[in-house]
VOBA-698568 format. One record per residue: y, z negated, x negated of N, C-alpha, C in turn. Coordinates in Angstrom, 2 decimals. Example, Ala and Ser with C-alpha at 12.3 -4.5 7.8 and 13.67 -1.06 7.14 Angstrom:
// VOBA-698568
- -5.69, -7.80, -13.19, -4.50, -7.80, -12.30, -3.30, -7.80, -13.20
- -2.25, -7.08, -12.85, -1.06, -7.14, -13.67, 0.03, -7.87, -12.90
// end
This chain:
// VOBA-698568
- 89.78, -21.26, -21.66, 90.10, -22.03, -22.87, 91.32, -22.92, -22.63
- 92.32, -22.34, -21.97, 93.54, -23.08, -21.69, 93.25, -24.24, -20.74
- 92.38, -23.98, -19.74, 92.02, -25.01, -18.78, 91.24, -26.14, -19.45
- 90.34, -25.78, -20.38, 89.57, -26.79, -21.09, 90.48, -27.68, -21.94
- 91.46, -27.06, -22.58, 92.39, -27.84, -23.40, 93.21, -28.78, -22.51
- 93.60, -28.28, -21.34, 94.36, -29.12, -20.42, 93.54, -30.34, -19.98
- 92.25, -30.13, -19.74, 91.37, -31.23, -19.36, 91.25, -32.25, -20.49
- 91.13, -31.74, -21.73, 91.04, -32.63, -22.88, 92.31, -33.47, -23.04
- 93.46, -32.86, -22.79, 94.73, -33.58, -22.90, 94.81, -34.69, -21.86
- 94.36, -34.39, -20.63, 94.36, -35.39, -19.56, 93.45, -36.56, -19.94
- 92.26, -36.25, -20.46, 91.32, -37.29, -20.87, 91.88, -38.11, -22.03
- 92.56, -37.43, -22.96, 93.15, -38.12, -24.11, 94.24, -39.09, -23.65
- 95.07, -38.65, -22.70, 96.11, -39.53, -22.17, 95.51, -40.73, -21.46
- 94.42, -40.49, -20.71, 93.76, -41.59, -20.00, 93.21, -42.61, -20.99
- 92.58, -42.13, -22.07, 92.05, -43.03, -23.09, 93.16, -43.84, -23.75
- 94.27, -43.18, -24.05, 95.39, -43.86, -24.69, 95.98, -44.92, -23.77
- 96.01, -44.65, -22.48, 96.55, -45.62, -21.53, 95.61, -46.80, -21.33
- 94.31, -46.52, -21.24, 93.33, -47.59, -21.00, 93.20, -48.51, -22.20
- 93.21, -47.92, -23.40, 92.98, -48.71, -24.61, 94.29, -49.00, -25.35
- 95.28, -49.44, -24.59, 96.53, -49.88, -25.21, 96.28, -51.20, -25.96
- 96.78, -51.33, -27.19, 96.53, -52.55, -27.97, 97.06, -53.81, -27.29
- 98.11, -53.68, -26.49, 98.69, -54.86, -25.84, 97.75, -55.50, -24.83
- 96.73, -54.74, -24.37, 95.78, -55.29, -23.40, 94.71, -56.17, -24.06
- 94.49, -55.98, -25.36, 93.33, -56.58, -26.01, 93.31, -58.10, -26.00
- 94.45, -58.79, -26.24, 94.38, -60.26, -26.21, 93.92, -60.80, -24.85
- 94.45, -60.24, -23.77, 94.05, -60.70, -22.44, 92.58, -60.40, -22.17
- 92.14, -59.20, -22.53, 90.73, -58.83, -22.34, 89.84, -59.73, -23.18
- 90.26, -60.02, -24.41, 89.48, -60.89, -25.28, 89.35, -62.30, -24.71
- 90.43, -62.82, -24.14, 90.39, -64.15, -23.54, 89.46, -64.16, -22.34
- 89.49, -63.09, -21.53, 88.58, -62.99, -20.39, 87.13, -63.05, -20.85
- 86.82, -62.32, -21.93, 85.45, -62.32, -22.46, 85.05, -63.71, -22.93
- 85.97, -64.41, -23.62, 85.67, -65.77, -24.08, 85.45, -66.72, -22.90
- 86.23, -66.55, -21.85, 86.09, -67.42, -20.68, 84.80, -67.16, -19.91
- 84.26, -65.95, -20.05, 83.04, -65.60, -19.32, 81.77, -65.87, -20.11
- 81.82, -65.68, -21.44, 80.58, -65.68, -22.23, 80.46, -66.79, -23.25
- 81.37, -67.77, -23.23, 81.23, -68.93, -24.10, 81.16, -70.19, -23.23
- 81.11, -71.34, -23.87, 81.04, -72.59, -23.10, 82.27, -72.81, -22.23
- 83.35, -72.03, -22.48, 84.56, -72.15, -21.66, 84.29, -71.78, -20.21
- 83.20, -71.04, -19.97, 82.85, -70.66, -18.60, 82.51, -71.88, -17.75
- 82.21, -73.02, -18.39, 81.85, -74.24, -17.66, 83.08, -75.03, -17.20
- 84.24, -74.66, -17.70, 85.46, -75.38, -17.35, 85.94, -74.99, -15.96
- 86.77, -75.83, -15.32, 87.25, -75.55, -13.96, 88.01, -74.22, -13.88
- 87.87, -73.53, -12.75, 88.51, -72.22, -12.60, 90.03, -72.34, -12.64
- 90.57, -73.50, -12.23, 92.03, -73.67, -12.28, 92.53, -73.60, -13.73
- 91.75, -74.23, -14.63, 92.12, -74.20, -16.05, 92.05, -72.79, -16.59
- 91.00, -72.07, -16.22, 90.82, -70.70, -16.71, 91.92, -69.78, -16.18
- 92.30, -69.95, -14.93, 93.39, -69.14, -14.37, 94.72, -69.46, -15.07
- 94.91, -70.72, -15.40, 96.12, -71.11, -16.12, 96.20, -70.47, -17.50
- 95.07, -70.44, -18.19, 95.02, -69.80, -19.52, 95.30, -68.31, -19.39
- 94.69, -67.65, -18.43, 94.91, -66.21, -18.23, 96.37, -65.92, -17.91
- 96.98, -66.76, -17.05, 98.39, -66.56, -16.69, 99.28, -66.73, -17.92
- 98.96, -67.73, -18.75, 99.74, -67.98, -19.97, 99.66, -66.79, -20.92
- 98.45, -66.30, -21.15, 98.25, -65.17, -22.07, 98.90, -63.91, -21.51
- 98.75, -63.67, -20.21, 99.37, -62.50, -19.60, 100.89, -62.55, -19.75
- 101.47, -63.72, -19.51, 102.94, -63.84, -19.58, 103.46, -63.52, -20.98
- 102.81, -64.06, -22.02, 103.34, -63.93, -23.38, 102.91, -62.65, -24.09
- 101.83, -62.01, -23.64, 101.37, -60.80, -24.35, 101.64, -59.50, -23.59
- 101.85, -59.58, -22.29, 102.09, -58.36, -21.52, 103.41, -58.39, -20.76
- 103.63, -59.41, -19.94, 104.80, -59.43, -19.08, 106.10, -59.53, -19.87
- 106.24, -60.59, -20.66, 107.50, -60.81, -21.39, 107.77, -59.72, -22.43
- 106.78, -59.31, -23.26, 107.05, -58.20, -24.18, 107.39, -56.91, -23.45
- 106.73, -56.66, -22.30, 107.04, -55.46, -21.53, 108.48, -55.45, -21.03
- 108.93, -56.61, -20.53, 110.32, -56.72, -20.08, 111.27, -56.51, -21.26
- 110.94, -57.12, -22.39, 111.79, -57.00, -23.57, 111.91, -55.57, -24.06
- 110.80, -54.85, -24.12, 110.81, -53.45, -24.57, 111.59, -52.59, -23.57
- 111.43, -52.86, -22.28, 112.16, -52.10, -21.26, 113.67, -52.30, -21.40
- 114.09, -53.56, -21.58, 115.52, -53.83, -21.74, 116.07, -53.20, -23.02
- 115.26, -53.27, -24.08, 115.67, -52.64, -25.35, 115.83, -51.13, -25.18
- 114.88, -50.53, -24.48, 114.94, -49.07, -24.27, 116.17, -48.69, -23.45
- 116.47, -49.48, -22.43, 117.65, -49.19, -21.62, 118.94, -49.38, -22.41
- 119.00, -50.45, -23.21, 120.20, -50.73, -23.99, 120.44, -49.67, -25.05
- 119.35, -49.21, -25.67, 119.46, -48.18, -26.73, 119.45, -46.77, -26.15
- 119.26, -46.66, -24.82, 119.23, -45.36, -24.14, 118.16, -44.45, -24.74
- 116.96, -44.99, -24.85, 115.84, -44.24, -25.40, 114.91, -43.80, -24.28
- 114.42, -42.58, -24.37, 113.40, -42.13, -23.44, 112.04, -42.66, -23.91
- 111.04, -42.56, -23.05, 109.70, -43.01, -23.44, 109.19, -42.20, -24.63
- 109.53, -40.93, -24.68, 109.11, -40.09, -25.79, 109.80, -40.50, -27.08
- 111.09, -40.82, -26.99, 111.84, -41.24, -28.18, 111.33, -42.57, -28.71
- 110.79, -43.40, -27.83, 110.30, -44.70, -28.24, 109.08, -44.59, -29.15
- 108.39, -43.46, -29.11, 107.21, -43.27, -29.95, 107.58, -42.80, -31.36
- 108.85, -42.43, -31.58, 109.26, -41.96, -32.89, 109.22, -43.10, -33.90
- 108.98, -42.72, -35.14, 108.81, -43.69, -36.23, 109.95, -44.70, -36.29
- 111.18, -44.22, -36.25, 112.34, -45.10, -36.44, 112.59, -46.04, -35.26
- 112.01, -45.72, -34.11, 112.25, -46.53, -32.91, 111.12, -47.51, -32.59
- 110.13, -47.60, -33.45, 108.96, -48.44, -33.17, 109.10, -49.88, -33.68
- 110.06, -50.12, -34.58, 110.17, -51.43, -35.22, 110.54, -52.52, -34.21
- 111.57, -52.29, -33.40, 112.04, -53.31, -32.48, 110.98, -53.72, -31.45
- 110.28, -52.76, -30.81, 109.20, -53.18, -29.90, 108.14, -54.04, -30.59
- 107.80, -53.69, -31.82, 106.84, -54.49, -32.56, 107.36, -55.90, -32.79
- 108.64, -56.02, -33.16, 109.23, -57.34, -33.42, 109.24, -58.19, -32.15
- 109.52, -57.58, -31.01, 109.51, -58.31, -29.74, 108.11, -58.86, -29.45
- 107.09, -58.04, -29.70, 105.72, -58.50, -29.50, 105.38, -59.65, -30.46
- 105.81, -59.54, -31.71, 105.53, -60.57, -32.70, 106.12, -61.91, -32.27
- 107.35, -61.89, -31.79, 108.02, -63.12, -31.36, 107.25, -63.76, -30.20
- 106.87, -62.95, -29.22, 106.14, -63.47, -28.06, 104.77, -64.01, -28.45
- 104.05, -63.29, -29.31, 102.75, -63.75, -29.77, 102.88, -65.05, -30.56
- 103.96, -65.15, -31.33, 104.19, -66.37, -32.11, 104.40, -67.58, -31.20
- 105.16, -67.41, -30.12, 105.38, -68.50, -29.17, 104.06, -68.88, -28.49
- 103.27, -67.89, -28.12, 101.98, -68.17, -27.48, 101.08, -68.96, -28.43
- 101.03, -68.57, -29.68, 100.19, -69.27, -30.65, 100.65, -70.72, -30.81
- 101.97, -70.92, -30.83, 102.52, -72.29, -30.92, 102.08, -73.13, -29.73
- 102.11, -72.54, -28.54, 101.69, -73.26, -27.33, 100.21, -73.62, -27.41
- 99.38, -72.68, -27.86, 97.94, -72.93, -27.97, 97.65, -74.06, -28.95
- 98.40, -74.10, -30.05, 98.22, -75.19, -31.01, 98.68, -76.52, -30.41
- 99.76, -76.50, -29.65, 100.31, -77.74, -29.08, 99.38, -78.34, -28.03
- 98.57, -77.51, -27.36, 97.65, -78.03, -26.34, 96.23, -78.16, -26.89
- 96.07, -77.99, -28.21, 94.77, -78.12, -28.88, 93.71, -77.20, -28.27
- 94.08, -75.93, -28.11, 93.13, -74.93, -27.60, 91.99, -74.74, -28.60
- 90.83, -74.30, -28.13, 89.69, -74.06, -29.05, 90.08, -73.11, -30.18
- 89.51, -73.35, -31.36, 89.90, -72.57, -32.54, 89.60, -71.09, -32.38
- 88.48, -70.74, -31.71, 88.16, -69.32, -31.57, 89.09, -68.62, -30.58
- 89.72, -69.39, -29.67, 90.72, -68.81, -28.79, 92.01, -68.56, -29.55
- 92.40, -69.54, -30.37, 93.58, -69.36, -31.20, 93.36, -68.23, -32.21
- 92.11, -68.12, -32.69, 91.80, -67.06, -33.64, 92.05, -65.68, -33.08
- 91.79, -65.50, -31.80, 92.02, -64.21, -31.16, 93.50, -63.84, -31.18
- 94.36, -64.81, -30.92, 95.81, -64.56, -30.94, 96.30, -64.39, -32.38
- 95.70, -65.14, -33.31, 96.08, -64.99, -34.73, 95.77, -63.57, -35.19
- 94.60, -63.05, -34.81, 94.25, -61.68, -35.18, 95.28, -60.70, -34.64
- 95.66, -60.86, -33.37, 96.63, -59.97, -32.74, 98.00, -60.07, -33.43
- 98.40, -61.31, -33.74, 99.69, -61.52, -34.40, 99.68, -60.94, -35.81
- 98.61, -61.18, -36.55, 98.49, -60.63, -37.90, 98.54, -59.12, -37.88
- 97.85, -58.53, -36.92, 97.83, -57.07, -36.80, 99.23, -56.54, -36.52
- 99.95, -57.20, -35.62, 101.32, -56.78, -35.31, 102.21, -56.86, -36.55
- 102.09, -57.95, -37.30, 102.94, -58.14, -38.49, 102.65, -57.08, -39.55
- 101.36, -56.86, -39.83, 100.99, -55.88, -40.87, 101.42, -54.48, -40.46
- 101.17, -54.10, -39.22, 101.54, -52.75, -38.76, 103.05, -52.56, -38.74
- 103.80, -53.64, -38.43, 105.27, -53.54, -38.45, 105.77, -53.29, -39.86
- 105.21, -54.00, -40.84, 105.61, -53.79, -42.23, 105.28, -52.37, -42.69
- 104.09, -51.90, -42.34, 103.70, -50.55, -42.73, 104.59, -49.51, -42.07
- 104.99, -49.77, -40.81, 105.79, -48.80, -40.05, 107.15, -48.57, -40.68
- 107.63, -49.52, -41.47, 108.92, -49.33, -42.15, 108.87, -48.09, -43.05
- 107.69, -47.84, -43.65, 107.56, -46.70, -44.56, 106.70, -45.56, -44.01
- 105.80, -45.89, -43.08, 104.81, -44.89, -42.66, 104.41, -45.15, -41.21
- 104.22, -44.09, -40.44, 103.84, -44.23, -39.03, 102.33, -44.41, -38.91
- 101.90, -45.64, -38.73, 100.49, -45.94, -38.58, 100.14, -45.97, -37.10
- 98.89, -45.69, -36.76, 98.46, -45.67, -35.36, 98.10, -47.08, -34.90
- 98.89, -47.62, -33.99, 98.63, -48.95, -33.47, 97.41, -48.94, -32.55
- 97.19, -47.84, -31.83, 95.99, -47.72, -31.00, 94.73, -47.84, -31.86
- 94.72, -47.11, -32.97, 93.57, -47.14, -33.87, 93.40, -48.51, -34.50
- 94.53, -49.13, -34.85, 94.47, -50.46, -35.46, 93.90, -51.47, -34.47
- 94.27, -51.34, -33.20, 93.76, -52.26, -32.18, 92.25, -52.17, -32.03
- 91.72, -50.95, -31.98, 90.27, -50.79, -31.84, 89.57, -51.21, -33.13
- 90.19, -50.93, -34.27, 89.61, -51.37, -35.54, 89.53, -52.89, -35.61
- 90.54, -53.58, -35.04, 90.53, -55.04, -35.03, 89.38, -55.58, -34.18
- 89.04, -54.85, -33.12, 87.91, -55.27, -32.29, 86.61, -55.24, -33.10
- 86.44, -54.19, -33.90, 85.24, -54.07, -34.73, 85.18, -55.22, -35.73
- 86.31, -55.49, -36.40, 86.34, -56.59, -37.36, 86.12, -57.94, -36.70
- 86.73, -58.14, -35.51, 86.58, -59.41, -34.80, 85.14, -59.62, -34.34
- 84.46, -58.54, -33.95, 83.06, -58.66, -33.55, 82.20, -59.19, -34.69
- 82.47, -58.67, -35.89, 81.72, -59.14, -37.07, 82.00, -60.63, -37.30
- 83.28, -61.02, -37.21, 83.64, -62.42, -37.45, 83.05, -63.34, -36.37
- 83.17, -62.94, -35.11, 82.69, -63.80, -34.02, 81.17, -63.87, -33.98
- 80.49, -62.81, -34.45, 79.02, -62.85, -34.49, 78.55, -63.91, -35.48
- 79.32, -64.10, -36.56, 78.97, -65.13, -37.53, 79.23, -66.52, -36.97
- 80.28, -66.64, -36.16, 80.64, -67.94, -35.59, 79.67, -68.36, -34.50
- 79.35, -67.44, -33.60, 78.50, -67.76, -32.45, 77.04, -67.38, -32.66
- 76.71, -66.84, -33.85, 75.32, -66.55, -34.22, 74.62, -65.62, -33.21
- 75.23, -64.46, -32.99, 74.57, -63.46, -32.15, 74.54, -62.13, -32.89
- 73.60, -61.27, -32.48, 73.46, -59.95, -33.10, 74.47, -58.99, -32.48
- 75.45, -58.51, -33.25, 76.52, -57.69, -32.67, 76.23, -56.18, -32.69
- 74.98, -55.79, -33.00, 74.69, -54.38, -33.25, 75.13, -53.47, -32.11
- 74.68, -53.78, -30.88, 75.00, -52.89, -29.76, 76.48, -52.93, -29.42
- 77.08, -54.10, -29.53, 78.52, -54.20, -29.30, 79.30, -53.41, -30.35
- 78.81, -53.48, -31.61, 79.47, -52.72, -32.68, 79.34, -51.21, -32.44
- 78.17, -50.77, -31.99, 77.98, -49.34, -31.69, 78.96, -48.89, -30.62
- 79.11, -49.71, -29.59, 80.05, -49.37, -28.51, 81.48, -49.34, -29.02
- 81.85, -50.35, -29.83, 83.21, -50.42, -30.35, 83.52, -49.25, -31.27
- 82.56, -48.86, -32.10, 82.76, -47.72, -33.01, 82.90, -46.42, -32.22
- 82.09, -46.28, -31.16, 82.20, -45.10, -30.29, 83.59, -45.03, -29.65
- 84.05, -46.17, -29.11, 85.38, -46.22, -28.50, 86.46, -45.91, -29.53
- 86.28, -46.45, -30.75, 87.25, -46.19, -31.82, 87.36, -44.70, -32.11
- 86.21, -44.02, -32.19, 86.23, -42.57, -32.43, 86.93, -41.82, -31.32
- 86.67, -42.20, -30.07, 87.30, -41.54, -28.93, 88.81, -41.76, -28.92
- 89.22, -43.00, -29.18, 90.66, -43.31, -29.20, 91.35, -42.57, -30.33
- 90.74, -42.54, -31.51, 91.33, -41.82, -32.64, 91.48, -40.34, -32.34
- 90.46, -39.75, -31.73, 90.53, -38.33, -31.36, 91.63, -38.09, -30.33
- 91.76, -39.02, -29.38, 92.77, -38.85, -28.34, 94.18, -38.88, -28.93
- 94.41, -39.75, -29.90, 95.75, -39.83, -30.51, 96.08, -38.56, -31.28
- 95.07, -37.95, -31.90, 95.30, -36.69, -32.62, 95.46, -35.52, -31.66
- 94.68, -35.51, -30.58, 94.82, -34.44, -29.58, 96.20, -34.45, -28.95
- 96.74, -35.64, -28.75, 98.08, -35.76, -28.17, 99.17, -35.54, -29.21
- 98.77, -35.30, -30.46, 99.69, -35.05, -31.57, 100.65, -36.21, -31.80
- 100.13, -37.42, -31.56, 100.92, -38.62, -31.84, 100.70, -39.10, -33.27
- 99.54, -38.75, -33.84, 99.21, -39.20, -35.18, 98.35, -38.16, -35.90
- 98.37, -38.26, -37.22, 97.51, -37.42, -38.05, 96.19, -38.14, -38.30
- 95.25, -37.42, -38.92, 93.96, -38.02, -39.26, 94.16, -39.22, -40.18
- 95.03, -39.08, -41.17, 95.27, -40.19, -42.09, 95.84, -41.42, -41.40
- 96.70, -41.19, -40.41, 97.32, -42.31, -39.70, 96.31, -43.07, -38.83
- 95.38, -42.34, -38.20, 94.40, -43.04, -37.36, 93.34, -43.72, -38.22
- 92.96, -43.09, -39.33, 91.99, -43.74, -40.22, 92.61, -44.96, -40.90
- 93.87, -44.83, -41.29, 94.57, -45.98, -41.88, 94.70, -47.12, -40.88
- 95.02, -46.78, -39.63, 95.13, -47.80, -38.60, 93.81, -48.51, -38.36
- 92.72, -47.74, -38.32, 91.39, -48.34, -38.11, 91.04, -49.29, -39.24
- 91.31, -48.89, -40.47, 91.01, -49.74, -41.63, 91.83, -51.02, -41.61
- 93.13, -50.89, -41.34, 94.00, -52.07, -41.28, 93.54, -53.01, -40.17
- 93.22, -52.42, -39.00, 92.76, -53.24, -37.89, 91.47, -53.97, -38.19
- 90.54, -53.28, -38.83, 89.25, -53.90, -39.18, 89.45, -55.10, -40.09
- 90.28, -54.94, -41.11, 90.52, -56.03, -42.05, 91.19, -57.20, -41.34
- 92.19, -56.91, -40.50, 92.89, -57.99, -39.77, 91.93, -58.70, -38.82
- 91.07, -57.94, -38.15, 90.11, -58.55, -37.23, 89.08, -59.38, -37.94
- 88.72, -58.97, -39.14, 87.69, -59.68, -39.91, 88.22, -60.98, -40.51
- 89.41, -60.90, -41.08, 89.93, -62.08, -41.81, 90.87, -62.94, -40.96
- 91.39, -62.37, -39.85, 92.38, -63.08, -39.07, 91.90, -64.41, -38.54
- 90.64, -64.49, -38.16, 90.11, -65.74, -37.61, 90.09, -66.85, -38.65
- 89.97, -66.48, -39.91, 89.82, -67.49, -40.97, 91.13, -67.82, -41.66
- 92.23, -67.25, -41.14, 93.55, -67.52, -41.75, 93.97, -68.95, -41.44
// end
């Protein structure tokens, strides 16, 4: 029994690491570059877009959170506490805001900007909620994928059924992993999923 629980904990940690919300904008851009008309553009342009998104959504926020953690002398475990989550969220919001400004300045396709708008909206809403309540950002991220699938299926006129089934399955696994790791309660993961779904659904049309 103890060994089985240990295996579940390892799997839960792996799921939490793989499905970090900060990865979603870059993964989403990769999907758009592969499965839309953007795939016809030169590979140099596509690599430039990927480098830009990576810099503003992963590299720079990661450096900022690391420096903040060192300055505040916080351990990785302490960084997950309710009171210590606001600053990392704000750093991500600032970086996402700059990226969105750049995309508008270069007249990027609207559905590409929509992906970053969804991510930025999600960050802003979750940051506001975190002031009063610890919401699950992992759950919100997967919930946003479900909402975005519905929105993008209407834009590109495709049947999202199988993709939705996969996204809902992943959402359930991620939610379970966060509870197994005792990072969130059932209410926090369900609340995160709902918030993410709404942000993913309406974010593109903001």
